[in-house]
C-alpha positions as CSV (number, residue, x, y, z in Angstrom):
1,M,-49.0,91.4,27.2
2,T,-49.6,92.2,31.1
3,L,-47.6,94.4,33.1
4,L,-45.8,92.2,34.7
5,S,-44.3,90.0,31.9
6,A,-43.7,93.1,30.3
7,A,-41.2,94.3,33.0
8,I,-39.2,90.6,32.9
9,H,-39.2,91.1,29.1
10,Q,-37.7,94.7,29.7
11,A,-35.6,93.5,32.1
12,D,-34.2,90.5,30.5
13,K,-33.6,92.7,27.2
14,V,-31.3,95.2,29.4
15,L,-29.8,92.2,31.0
16,Q,-28.7,90.6,27.7
17,E,-27.3,93.7,26.3
18,N,-25.4,94.4,29.2
19,V,-23.9,90.8,28.8
20,K,-23.1,91.6,25.1
21,E,-21.4,94.6,25.9
22,Q,-19.2,92.6,28.9
23,R,-18.5,89.8,25.9
24,D,-17.8,92.4,23.2
25,A,-15.4,94.2,25.8
26,L,-13.6,91.0,27.2
27,L,-13.0,89.6,23.5
28,P,-10.3,91.7,22.5
29,N,-8.5,90.7,26.2
30,V,-8.9,86.9,25.2
31,K,-7.6,87.2,21.4
32,D,-4.7,89.4,23.1
33,L,-3.7,86.9,25.8
34,T,-4.2,83.8,23.2
35,E,-1.7,85.6,21.4
36,R,0.7,85.9,23.9
37,V,0.3,82.4,25.0
38,Q,1.1,81.3,21.5
39,L,4.4,83.4,21.1
40,L,5.6,82.0,24.4
41,S,4.9,78.8,23.4
42,W,6.7,78.8,20.2
43,A,9.7,80.7,21.7
44,L,9.7,77.7,24.4
45,Q,9.4,75.1,21.7
46,Q,12.1,76.2,20.0
47,N,14.2,76.6,23.1
48,F,13.3,72.9,23.6
49,I,14.2,71.6,20.4
50,D,17.5,73.8,20.2
51,T,18.6,71.9,23.6
52,Y,18.1,68.5,23.3
53,C,17.5,68.0,19.5
54,N,19.8,70.6,17.7
55,F,22.2,71.1,21.0
56,T,22.4,74.8,20.0
57,P,20.3,76.8,22.3
58,T,19.7,80.3,20.6
59,K,17.6,82.0,23.5
60,S,18.0,80.8,27.3
61,L,15.0,81.2,29.2
62,E,16.6,84.2,30.9
63,Q,17.0,85.8,27.7
64,L,13.1,85.2,26.7
65,N,12.4,86.9,30.0
66,Y,10.5,83.4,30.7
67,Q,9.5,83.5,34.2
68,N,7.9,87.1,34.2
69,R,6.0,86.4,31.1
70,K,4.7,83.2,32.5
71,S,3.6,84.8,36.0
72,N,1.8,87.7,33.6
73,I,0.1,85.1,31.7
74,L,-1.4,83.0,34.3
75,S,-2.2,85.8,36.3
76,D,-4.4,87.4,33.0
77,Y,-5.5,84.0,32.8
78,E,-7.0,83.6,36.2
79,H,-8.9,87.3,36.0
80,I,-10.3,86.4,32.5
81,S,-11.5,82.7,33.2
82,K,-13.6,84.7,36.3
83,D,-15.0,86.9,33.9
84,I,-15.8,84.2,31.6
85,K,-17.7,82.0,34.5
86,I,-19.5,85.3,35.2
87,L,-21.0,85.7,31.8
88,E,-21.6,82.1,31.4
89,G,-23.4,82.5,34.1
90,K,-25.7,85.7,33.2
91,S,-26.5,84.5,29.9
92,E,-27.2,81.2,28.2
93,T,-26.9,82.6,25.0
94,I,-24.1,81.1,22.9
95,N,-21.9,83.7,20.8
96,E,-20.1,81.4,18.4
97,E,-17.0,83.5,18.1
98,F,-16.4,84.5,21.5
99,C,-16.9,80.6,22.7
100,N,-14.2,79.8,19.8
101,S,-11.9,82.4,21.0
102,C,-12.5,80.9,24.9
103,K,-11.6,77.6,23.6
104,K,-8.4,78.7,21.4
105,L,-7.2,80.6,24.7
106,E,-7.9,77.0,26.6
107,N,-6.0,74.6,24.4
108,A,-2.9,77.3,24.3
109,M,-2.8,77.4,28.0
110,K,-2.7,74.0,27.8
111,A,-0.2,73.6,25.1
112,L,2.1,76.2,27.3
113,D,1.5,74.0,30.6
114,N,3.2,71.1,28.5
115,F,6.2,73.3,27.3
116,C,7.0,74.8,30.5
117,I,7.2,71.2,32.1
118,V,9.8,70.3,29.6
119,V,11.9,73.6,29.6
120,E,12.3,73.3,33.4
121,G,13.2,69.7,33.3
122,K,16.9,70.8,32.4
123,D,16.8,73.0,36.0
124,I,15.0,70.0,37.6
125,L,17.9,67.6,36.6
126,N,20.7,70.3,37.5
127,D,18.8,71.1,41.3
128,A,18.2,67.1,41.5
129,N,22.3,67.0,41.1
130,H,23.0,69.8,43.5
131,E,20.8,67.7,46.4
132,F,22.3,64.3,45.5
133,G,25.8,66.1,45.9
134,R,24.4,67.3,49.3
135,Y,23.2,63.8,50.4
136,N,19.8,65.2,50.3
137,Y,19.2,62.0,48.0
138,T,15.4,61.8,49.0
139,D,14.1,65.3,47.5
140,A,16.7,64.6,44.1
141,I,15.2,60.9,43.3
142,L,11.9,62.3,44.1
143,S,11.9,65.4,41.9
144,I,13.4,63.2,39.0
145,K,10.8,60.8,39.8
146,N,7.8,63.4,39.3
147,L,9.6,65.2,36.1
148,R,9.2,61.6,34.9
149,K,5.8,61.1,35.5
150,Q,4.8,64.7,34.0
151,L,6.8,63.8,30.9
152,S,5.2,60.1,30.4
153,S,1.8,61.9,29.7
154,L,3.2,64.0,27.4
155,K,2.5,63.4,23.6
156,F,4.3,65.7,20.9
157,E,5.3,65.6,16.9
158,G,8.4,66.0,14.8
159,N,11.4,67.6,16.4
160,T,9.8,68.2,19.8
161,S,9.0,64.5,20.1
162,K,12.6,64.0,19.4
163,A,14.0,66.4,22.1
164,L,11.0,64.9,24.2
165,A,12.7,61.4,24.0
166,T,16.2,63.1,24.6
167,L,15.1,64.4,28.0
168,N,13.3,61.5,29.2
169,S,16.5,59.0,28.6
170,Q,18.3,61.8,30.4
171,A,16.1,61.8,33.6
172,E,15.7,58.0,33.3
173,N,20.3,57.8,33.1
174,Q,20.2,60.4,36.4
175,L,17.7,58.2,38.5
176,A,19.7,55.3,37.5
177,L,22.7,56.5,38.7
178,Y,21.4,58.0,42.0
179,A,19.6,54.3,42.8
180,A,23.2,52.9,42.2
181,Q,24.9,55.4,44.4
182,L,22.3,54.8,47.0
183,S,22.5,51.2,47.1
184,I,26.3,51.2,47.3
185,E,25.7,53.5,50.4
186,W,23.3,51.0,52.2
187,E,25.8,48.1,51.1
188,D,28.7,50.1,53.3
189,I,26.4,50.4,55.9
190,F,25.2,47.0,56.5
191,T,26.3,43.8,55.2
192,W,25.9,40.1,56.0
193,E,28.0,36.6,55.3
194,E,28.0,33.1,56.1
195,K,30.9,31.3,56.9
196,K,31.5,27.6,56.4
197,S,33.6,24.9,58.1
198,Y,33.3,21.2,58.4
199,S,31.8,21.4,62.1
200,F,30.1,24.8,62.3
201,L,29.0,27.5,60.6
202,I,28.9,31.2,61.2
203,Y,26.0,33.8,60.3
204,S,27.6,37.4,60.8
205,L,25.3,40.7,60.5
206,S,27.5,43.8,60.5
207,V,26.3,47.5,60.8
208,Q,28.4,50.5,60.4
209,Q,28.1,53.2,63.3
210,N,30.5,55.6,62.5
211,D,28.0,58.2,60.8
212,T,24.4,57.8,62.3
213,I,23.2,60.7,60.5
214,L,24.3,59.3,57.0
215,K,22.9,55.8,57.9
216,Q,19.7,57.7,58.7
217,N,19.6,59.9,55.5
218,V,19.8,56.6,53.5
219,L,17.4,54.3,55.2
220,K,14.7,57.6,54.7
221,S,16.1,57.6,51.2
222,L,15.3,54.2,50.2
223,Q,11.8,54.2,52.0
224,A,10.8,57.2,50.4
225,T,11.8,56.5,47.1
226,E,9.9,53.1,47.8
227,R,13.6,51.2,47.3
228,L,13.8,49.8,50.9
229,N,11.9,46.4,50.0
230,A,13.8,45.9,47.1
231,E,17.5,46.4,48.9
232,L,16.0,44.5,51.4
233,G,15.3,41.6,49.3
234,L,18.5,39.4,49.1
235,F,18.6,40.0,53.3
236,S,15.1,38.8,53.3
237,H,16.1,35.7,51.6
238,F,19.1,35.1,53.7
239,F,17.1,35.8,56.7
240,I,14.8,33.3,56.4
241,D,16.2,30.2,54.3
242,K,19.8,30.6,55.9
243,L,19.4,32.1,59.3
244,L,16.2,31.4,60.8
245,H,16.5,27.7,59.2
246,N,19.1,27.0,60.9
247,I,18.6,28.7,64.5
248,I,15.3,26.6,64.4
249,R,17.4,23.1,63.5
250,Y,20.7,23.6,65.6
251,N,22.0,24.8,69.1
252,C,23.6,28.6,68.5
253,E,25.9,30.6,70.5
254,I,25.9,34.3,69.9
255,Y,28.2,36.8,70.7
256,T,29.3,40.8,69.2
257,D,32.3,42.0,67.7
258,D,33.5,46.0,66.9
259,H,35.4,46.2,64.0
260,L,36.2,49.3,62.3
261,G,33.4,51.2,63.6
262,A,30.5,48.4,62.8
263,V,28.7,46.3,65.5
264,V,28.8,43.0,64.0
265,Y,26.4,40.3,65.1
266,N,27.6,36.7,65.0
267,I,25.8,33.7,65.0
268,K,27.7,30.3,65.5
269,I,26.3,27.0,64.8
270,D,27.6,23.8,65.9
271,L,26.9,21.0,63.5
272,N,28.3,18.3,65.4
273,D,25.8,18.9,68.0
274,T,22.8,16.4,67.1
275,K,20.4,17.4,70.1
276,T,17.6,19.5,68.9
277,P,16.8,23.1,70.6
278,N,13.7,23.2,72.7
279,F,11.1,26.2,72.2
280,Q,12.8,28.4,74.6
281,T,16.0,28.3,73.1
282,I,14.5,29.0,69.9
283,F,12.8,32.0,70.8
284,N,15.1,33.9,72.5
285,N,17.6,33.1,69.7
286,L,15.4,35.5,67.4
287,T,14.6,37.4,70.3
288,A,18.4,38.4,70.5
289,T,18.4,38.7,66.4
290,F,15.4,41.2,66.3
291,D,16.8,43.0,69.2
292,F,20.2,43.5,67.1
293,L,18.4,44.7,64.0
294,K,16.2,46.9,66.1
295,S,19.2,48.5,67.9
296,T,21.2,49.2,65.0
297,L,18.8,49.9,62.1
298,E,15.5,51.6,64.1
299,I,14.5,54.6,62.4
300,Q,10.9,56.4,62.4
301,F,10.0,57.4,58.8
302,E,7.6,59.9,57.7
303,N,4.8,57.5,57.2
304,N,5.3,56.2,60.7
305,K,6.7,52.9,60.1
306,T,10.0,51.6,61.7
307,F,12.6,49.7,59.9
308,I,11.6,46.6,61.4
309,Q,8.0,47.0,60.0
310,V,9.1,47.5,56.6
311,F,11.4,44.2,57.0
312,A,8.6,42.4,58.4
313,D,6.6,43.2,55.3
314,S,8.9,41.4,53.2
315,I,9.1,38.0,55.7
316,R,6.0,38.0,57.5
317,E,4.3,35.2,55.8
318,K,7.6,33.7,54.9
319,F,8.6,34.2,59.0
320,F,5.4,32.7,60.5
321,S,4.7,30.2,58.0
322,K,8.3,28.5,58.7
323,V,8.1,28.9,62.7
324,I,4.6,27.3,62.4
325,E,5.9,24.5,60.2
326,D,9.3,23.9,61.0
327,C,9.5,24.9,64.8
328,I,5.8,24.3,66.2
329,R,4.3,21.4,64.4
330,N,7.3,19.3,64.3
331,N,8.1,19.7,68.1
332,L,4.6,19.5,69.7
333,P,3.7,16.6,71.4
334,S,2.3,13.1,69.6
335,C,-1.4,13.7,68.7
336,D,-2.1,11.0,71.6
337,S,-0.7,13.6,74.6
338,S,-3.2,15.7,76.5
339,Y,-3.7,19.0,76.6
340,D,-1.5,19.5,80.0
341,N,1.5,18.8,77.6
342,Y,0.8,21.8,76.0
343,K,0.8,24.2,78.9
344,S,4.7,25.0,78.9
345,I,4.8,25.1,75.0
346,V,1.4,28.1,75.1
347,L,3.7,30.0,78.0
348,E,6.8,30.3,75.6
349,L,4.6,31.0,72.4
350,D,2.4,33.7,74.4
351,A,5.8,35.7,75.3
352,F,7.5,35.4,72.2
353,N,4.4,36.7,70.5
354,K,4.2,39.4,72.9
355,F,7.8,40.3,72.2
356,L,6.6,40.7,67.9
357,I,3.8,42.9,68.5
358,D,5.7,44.9,70.8
359,L,8.5,45.3,68.2
360,K,5.4,46.0,65.7
361,F,6.9,42.8,63.6
362,V,2.9,41.7,63.2
363,E,-0.6,43.2,64.8
364,A,-1.7,41.9,67.7
365,S,-4.9,40.7,66.0
366,E,-3.0,39.3,62.9
367,S,-0.5,37.2,64.2
368,P,-0.8,33.7,63.2
369,L,0.6,32.7,66.6
370,N,-2.6,33.7,68.3
371,K,-4.2,30.4,67.5
372,Y,-1.4,28.3,69.1
373,I,-1.9,30.4,72.4
374,D,-5.6,30.4,72.6
375,D,-7.0,27.1,72.2
376,A,-4.1,24.3,72.3
377,E,-7.2,21.8,71.9
378,C,-7.6,23.0,68.5
379,I,-3.4,22.6,67.8
380,L,-4.0,19.0,69.6
381,Y,-6.7,18.1,67.1
382,S,-4.9,19.7,64.4
383,K,-2.3,17.0,64.8
384,K,-4.8,14.4,64.7
385,C,-6.0,15.5,61.5
386,D,-2.3,16.1,59.9
387,K,-1.8,12.4,61.0
388,L,-5.6,11.2,59.3
389,L,-4.1,12.6,56.3
390,S,-0.7,11.4,56.9
391,D,-2.1,7.9,57.0
392,V,-4.1,8.2,54.1
393,R,-1.5,9.3,51.8
394,S,0.3,6.0,52.8
395,L,-2.4,3.8,52.4
396,L,-3.3,5.3,49.2
397,S,0.5,4.3,47.7
398,E,-0.9,0.9,47.9
399,S,-1.1,-1.2,44.5
400,L,-5.4,-1.6,44.0
401,S,-4.9,-5.0,43.8
402,H,-3.1,-5.4,47.0
403,G,-5.6,-7.2,49.1
404,T,-9.0,-7.1,47.9
405,L,-12.4,-7.9,50.0
406,I,-16.3,-8.0,49.1
407,A,-18.5,-5.1,49.8
408,G,-22.2,-4.4,49.3
409,N,-25.0,-6.9,48.9
410,Y,-26.8,-8.4,46.2
411,S,-30.2,-6.7,44.9
412,Q,-33.1,-7.9,43.1
413,V,-34.0,-4.5,42.2
414,P,-31.6,-3.1,39.2
415,N,-31.5,0.5,38.2
416,D,-30.7,1.1,34.4
417,S,-28.9,4.5,34.9
418,L,-25.2,4.0,33.4
419,F,-24.3,6.9,35.6
420,D,-25.7,5.1,38.9
421,S,-25.0,1.6,39.6
422,T,-26.1,2.0,43.2
423,F,-30.0,1.2,44.1
424,V,-32.4,2.2,46.3
425,H,-33.4,0.2,49.3
426,N,-36.0,0.2,52.1
427,S,-37.4,2.9,50.7
428,E,-41.2,3.5,50.3
429,D,-41.3,6.3,47.8
430,G,-37.9,5.6,46.1
431,S,-36.6,8.4,47.4
432,W,-33.0,8.8,49.8
433,G,-32.7,10.7,52.9
434,L,-30.2,11.1,55.5
435,N,-32.2,8.2,57.6
436,N,-32.7,5.9,54.5
437,P,-29.0,5.1,53.0
438,I,-28.4,4.5,49.4
439,F,-27.9,0.7,48.7
440,L,-24.5,-0.3,47.4
441,P,-24.6,-3.4,44.9
442,K,-22.4,-6.6,45.8
443,C,-18.7,-5.9,44.5
444,V,-14.6,-6.4,45.2
445,I,-12.5,-3.6,46.7
446,S,-9.4,-2.8,47.5
447,Q,-8.8,-3.2,51.4
448,N,-7.3,0.1,51.6
449,V,-10.4,2.1,50.9
450,Q,-12.5,-0.1,53.6
451,K,-9.5,1.5,56.0
452,I,-9.8,4.7,55.0
453,I,-13.4,4.6,55.8
454,S,-12.9,3.0,59.2
455,L,-10.1,5.9,59.9
456,I,-12.7,8.9,58.8
457,I,-15.5,7.1,61.3
458,E,-13.1,6.7,64.3
459,H,-12.0,10.4,63.5
460,L,-16.2,11.4,63.4
461,E,-16.8,9.8,66.4
462,E,-13.9,11.3,68.4
463,S,-14.6,14.8,67.4
464,I,-18.4,14.3,69.3
465,K,-16.1,14.6,72.3
466,L,-14.6,18.4,71.2
467,P,-16.1,21.6,70.4
468,E,-18.6,22.0,67.5
469,K,-16.0,24.7,65.8
470,Y,-13.3,22.1,65.7
471,R,-15.8,19.5,63.9
472,R,-16.0,21.5,60.2
473,Q,-12.0,21.3,60.4
474,L,-12.3,17.7,60.2
475,I,-15.1,17.6,57.6
476,I,-12.8,20.0,55.4
477,Y,-10.1,17.2,56.0
478,I,-12.3,14.5,55.0
479,K,-13.2,16.4,51.5
480,D,-9.8,16.9,50.9
481,I,-9.4,12.7,51.1
482,A,-11.9,12.4,48.7
483,V,-10.4,15.0,46.4
484,M,-7.0,13.2,47.1
485,Y,-8.3,9.5,46.0
486,Q,-9.5,11.3,42.6
487,C,-6.2,12.8,42.2
488,L,-3.3,10.9,43.5
489,V,-4.5,7.6,42.6
490,P,-4.9,8.0,38.9
491,K,-1.7,9.9,38.4
492,K,0.1,7.2,40.5
493,F,-1.5,4.1,38.8
494,K,-1.6,5.8,35.7
495,V,-0.6,3.1,33.5
496,N,-2.3,0.5,35.5
497,L,-6.2,2.6,34.6
498,E,-5.5,2.7,31.2
499,F,-4.2,-1.1,30.4
500,C,-5.1,-3.5,33.7
501,S,-8.5,-4.1,33.3
502,L,-8.9,-5.6,36.9
503,D,-7.0,-2.4,38.4
504,I,-9.7,-0.3,36.3
505,A,-12.8,-2.2,38.0
506,L,-11.5,-2.4,41.0
507,Y,-10.9,1.6,40.7
508,F,-14.2,2.1,39.6
509,N,-15.7,0.1,42.5
510,N,-13.3,2.1,45.2
511,C,-14.7,5.5,44.2
512,Y,-18.5,4.4,44.2
513,Y,-17.6,2.6,47.7
514,L,-16.0,5.7,49.2
515,A,-19.0,8.2,47.8
516,H,-21.2,5.4,49.3
517,S,-19.8,5.2,52.6
518,L,-18.9,9.2,52.7
519,L,-23.0,9.5,51.9
520,G,-23.2,8.4,55.6
521,P,-24.1,4.7,57.4
522,P,-26.2,7.2,57.6
523,W,-24.6,9.8,59.7
524,K,-27.8,10.8,61.8
525,N,-27.9,7.3,63.4
526,I,-24.2,7.6,64.9
527,L,-23.5,11.5,64.7
528,P,-25.4,14.9,66.3
529,W,-28.0,15.9,63.5
530,S,-26.2,18.8,63.0
531,L,-22.6,17.7,62.3
532,A,-24.6,14.7,60.2
533,D,-26.3,17.7,58.1
534,L,-23.0,19.6,58.0
535,L,-21.1,16.6,56.6
536,T,-23.7,15.9,54.3
537,T,-23.7,19.1,52.9
538,I,-20.0,19.5,52.5
539,L,-19.4,16.0,50.7
540,L,-21.7,16.5,48.1
541,E,-19.9,17.8,45.7
542,S,-16.9,15.7,46.2
543,I,-19.1,12.4,46.6
544,Q,-20.5,13.3,42.8
545,D,-17.4,13.7,41.7
546,L,-15.9,10.4,42.9
547,R,-18.4,8.5,41.1
548,V,-18.1,10.7,37.8
549,V,-14.4,10.0,38.1
550,G,-14.6,6.0,38.6
551,L,-17.0,6.0,35.7
552,E,-14.9,8.1,33.0
553,K,-12.0,5.8,33.7
554,I,-13.8,2.6,33.4
555,S,-15.5,4.2,30.3
556,L,-12.4,5.6,28.7
557,Y,-11.1,2.1,29.0
558,L,-14.5,0.9,27.3
559,E,-14.0,3.4,24.3
560,T,-10.6,1.7,23.7
561,Q,-11.5,-1.4,23.2
562,K,-14.6,-0.5,21.5
563,N,-12.5,1.3,18.6
564,I,-10.2,-1.8,18.7
565,I,-13.0,-4.6,17.9
566,T,-14.3,-1.4,15.3
567,K,-11.3,-1.6,13.5
568,K,-10.6,-4.8,13.0
569,I,-13.9,-5.8,11.8
570,E,-13.5,-2.8,9.5
571,E,-10.0,-4.0,8.1
572,T,-11.7,-7.1,6.3
573,E,-11.3,-6.6,2.3
574,L,-14.2,-6.4,0.3
575,P,-15.7,-8.0,-1.8
576,W,-16.7,-11.1,-0.2
577,T,-14.2,-13.9,-0.6
578,H,-12.6,-16.9,1.1
579,E,-9.5,-15.1,2.2
580,S,-11.4,-11.8,3.6
581,Y,-14.2,-14.4,4.8
582,Q,-11.1,-15.9,7.3
583,T,-9.8,-12.4,8.2
584,F,-14.0,-11.1,9.2
585,D,-13.6,-14.6,11.0
586,V,-10.3,-13.8,13.0
587,A,-11.8,-10.2,13.6
588,I,-14.7,-11.7,15.3
589,N,-12.8,-14.5,17.4
590,S,-10.1,-11.7,18.7
591,S,-13.3,-9.4,19.6
592,L,-14.7,-12.5,21.5
593,N,-11.8,-13.4,23.3
594,L,-11.3,-9.8,24.3
595,M,-14.8,-10.0,26.2
596,N,-13.7,-13.4,27.4
597,D,-10.4,-11.9,29.0
598,L,-12.9,-9.0,30.5
599,K,-15.4,-11.4,31.8
600,S,-12.5,-13.4,33.6
601,S,-11.3,-9.8,35.0
602,W,-14.7,-8.2,36.0
603,L,-17.0,-10.7,36.3
604,N,-18.1,-11.5,40.4
605,I,-15.7,-8.2,40.3
606,L,-17.6,-5.2,39.2
607,P,-21.3,-5.0,40.5
608,L,-23.4,-7.6,38.4
609,H,-25.6,-4.4,36.5
610,M,-22.2,-3.1,35.7
611,Y,-20.5,-5.4,34.3
612,E,-23.5,-6.2,32.2
613,L,-23.9,-3.0,31.2
614,S,-20.0,-3.0,29.9
615,I,-20.3,-6.1,28.2
616,C,-23.2,-4.6,26.8
617,T,-21.5,-1.8,25.5
618,L,-18.8,-3.4,23.4
619,V,-21.3,-6.3,22.3
620,Q,-23.2,-3.3,20.4
621,A,-20.1,-2.0,19.0
622,L,-19.2,-5.5,17.9
623,C,-22.6,-6.2,16.4
624,Q,-22.7,-2.9,15.0
625,A,-19.3,-3.4,13.1
626,M,-20.4,-7.0,11.8
627,L,-23.7,-5.3,10.5
628,D,-22.0,-2.5,8.8
629,R,-19.2,-4.9,7.0
630,M,-22.0,-6.9,5.9
631,L,-24.2,-4.1,4.2
632,S,-21.3,-2.1,3.1
633,N,-21.1,-5.0,0.1
634,S,-23.3,-5.0,-3.0
635,K,-21.6,-7.6,-5.1
636,P,-23.4,-11.0,-5.1
637,T,-21.3,-13.5,-3.0
638,C,-21.3,-17.3,-3.6
639,E,-23.9,-19.5,-1.7
640,K,-20.9,-21.4,0.3
641,L,-19.7,-17.7,1.5
642,V,-23.2,-17.1,2.4
643,Y,-24.1,-20.1,4.5
644,M,-20.6,-19.2,6.0
645,L,-21.6,-16.0,6.8
646,A,-25.0,-16.8,8.0
647,Q,-23.2,-19.7,10.4
648,R,-20.9,-16.9,11.5
649,F,-23.5,-14.7,12.6
650,E,-25.4,-17.7,14.8
651,D,-22.3,-18.8,16.2
652,T,-21.3,-15.5,17.2
653,V,-24.9,-14.7,19.2
654,T,-24.3,-17.9,21.4
655,E,-20.8,-16.8,22.3
656,I,-22.2,-13.7,22.7
657,E,-24.8,-15.3,25.2
658,S,-22.0,-17.2,27.0
659,L,-20.6,-13.6,28.4
660,F,-23.3,-13.8,31.1
661,V,-23.9,-15.9,33.7
662,E,-27.5,-15.6,34.2
663,K,-29.8,-15.2,30.9
664,I,-30.4,-11.5,30.2
665,E,-32.5,-10.0,27.9
666,L,-30.2,-8.8,25.5
667,A,-33.0,-6.8,23.0
668,S,-33.4,-4.3,26.2
669,K,-29.7,-4.0,26.6
670,I,-28.4,-3.6,22.8
671,N,-30.3,-1.8,20.7
672,I,-29.7,-3.5,17.3
673,W,-29.5,-6.8,18.9
674,I,-32.9,-7.9,17.1
675,K,-31.4,-6.8,13.9
676,F,-28.0,-8.8,14.5
677,I,-29.9,-12.1,15.5
678,K,-32.0,-11.6,12.5
679,M,-29.3,-11.1,9.8
680,S,-28.4,-15.0,10.1
681,Q,-32.2,-15.5,9.0
682,L,-32.0,-13.3,6.1
683,L,-28.6,-14.8,4.9
684,K,-30.3,-18.6,4.9
685,A,-33.7,-17.4,3.5
686,Q,-34.7,-18.2,-0.1
687,P,-35.9,-15.1,-2.4
688,L,-39.6,-15.8,-1.7
689,Q,-39.0,-16.0,1.7
690,I,-36.9,-12.8,1.8
691,T,-40.4,-11.2,0.1
692,E,-42.7,-12.8,2.6
693,L,-40.4,-12.2,5.9
694,W,-40.1,-8.4,5.1
695,K,-44.0,-8.3,4.5
696,S,-45.0,-10.2,7.2
697,D,-42.7,-10.0,9.9
698,E,-43.1,-7.0,12.0
699,M,-39.6,-7.3,14.1
700,L,-37.8,-7.5,10.9
701,S,-39.7,-4.2,9.4
702,Q,-39.0,-2.5,12.6
703,N,-35.2,-2.9,12.3
704,Y,-34.2,-2.9,8.9
705,V,-34.8,-0.4,6.2
706,C,-36.3,-1.4,2.9
707,E,-32.9,-0.5,1.0
708,E,-30.7,-2.8,3.9
709,I,-33.3,-5.9,3.0
710,R,-32.3,-4.7,-0.9
711,Q,-28.9,-4.8,-0.4
712,I,-28.8,-8.2,1.1
713,V,-30.9,-9.5,-1.9
714,K,-28.0,-7.9,-3.8
715,I,-25.4,-10.2,-2.2
716,R,-27.3,-13.3,-2.2
717,F,-28.6,-13.2,-5.7
718,P,-26.9,-12.9,-9.0
719,D,-28.0,-9.5,-11.5
720,D,-30.8,-10.8,-13.5
721,K,-34.4,-10.5,-13.8
722,Y,-35.6,-12.7,-10.8
723,R,-33.2,-10.6,-8.7
724,L,-35.1,-7.4,-10.4
725,K,-38.7,-8.7,-9.4
726,I,-37.6,-9.1,-5.9
727,L,-36.1,-6.2,-5.3
728,K,-39.6,-4.7,-6.9
729,E,-41.6,-6.1,-4.6
730,I,-39.3,-5.1,-1.3
731,Q,-40.8,-1.6,-1.1
């Protein structure tokens, strides 16, 4: 070991010995303080239980020398805590006995703090009563609120828990009494009423003026205790729903009265006056009303807010909404007016807006009136957009079949996707772009959707003349129109879209026509590139939603019809008899009649390709149900019934083919078509022919499994050795 290492080792040894001596000297003090803390805690706990549980306190806090003992303990604990921190900084060596004693002291101090809170609660409640009696409402209520907050964090057991519940109840009751008294004081200071008559209304606001100090004290107390907004709740509703509502709609007479030390502000409304007030009159009346509230109730609170600011917080949003909707928008010139017609209105708006800002009713940068002042052209265009929505709503209320017209063009290029009945047109690579519009197949649509698209194009062409920032607003409105068609029409014509096949087809066509039209003529041919790109980007999701909703409605209808067809076929009884065959035949005829009805409703209405897909969906259900019914029987059937069944399958094939105007390859549309048309062949074939067909007919083996052929053999022939031989050959 080097000399330096030896010196460091010796220094560490001396330090550790010094720390040990200090720790040994401090340990008795820690234990002594812990014992003193525990003794005081036990005494306080008993005092608390006696006071709030047994209601017979044995010793008061003065008799327990509470204040001195608590003060001495806190002082000693502060010194000991500093010594403990010093020792911990000098050595990392852990002494278990010392650590346990320190932990015990810390826990004891926490318990003492909790008991100090509850035993001092009684004095806090008494002091609060005293302060409230001196009209010092704020300090009284805040002191009890603070006490309740401290009590809520405490957890005791046994009688101590019961005592805590009692103290909590006392604090809650006392706080409720203060709040009620404060409300009574406020109601004496500020009142309002409505007087109704046949020909007029009078709204009166009354504020007491004989005790200004009490008024300020009550207001400050309500604000400090966060009750002012609650107390203003009823007045806020009265102000918006009654006073503001009628000031906007009627000419008013305003006058004040003095009554028993109160200033009464009256607003008299003549209901017989049918003349609508102009902007200047409305704003003058509102200005006078706010001036009255400011002059009689204005006060500076501790958070630097005024009464008007607090009141504004409770009504600001509804106030501006009502002023804008009922006053400004309803009284603006028509959307055909020029910018000049807005100048006088803008001046009035600007003056009223500045008044509200000076009043601190609203921040200058946050006033909703700014947009009506800064850009009157935008307001004019907003009205145009609102009129667009209004016109569209009117068109949407028209029946789907009220006026129809043909849209789209015939195309020889089909798209087999059920989810996209549009076709690519004039595209070398088959991709769609803004300069290569999607092809719309020929179909019949409602006239109102064509009118809607015409309105949209007209507004888009007009928007080119306006600044670019207004164009986005119009596009959002156009998106709203797409959403409206998806939501409003299905709701308004709910029954039609469940049971009326023609309306279902028209709604499907309308959705696809709107989606196609909103994708553009293409837009880049008539609009600036930036507007065209923005239009396509924003509308893309809505366009897809339109197509999905249209497809969903027709799919739900087809699913219902499929279930009807399947259920009718399944209702036939087993085994085959003349009666069950008659039921089977009636069910098939009913299903074919259903499809013929759809043919009369949908042919030349739906796009041809969609018509074929829809009918093929139902044909698939019919064919599958008939095959399942045939293969579900395992008992031999008489030859005459078998022949009748075979003939029924052949007739069904003929009738199905008649559902389509042009001959189509049904095997490519219906995956069980080959299987279906082969059934009549199997039912008519002789035993050896069935065996030969199974071995040589590739189409048969591709569509039937071995067990199904064996099942047909069992239906055709009696159970004998000959049938057994045939069954063995069909493997």
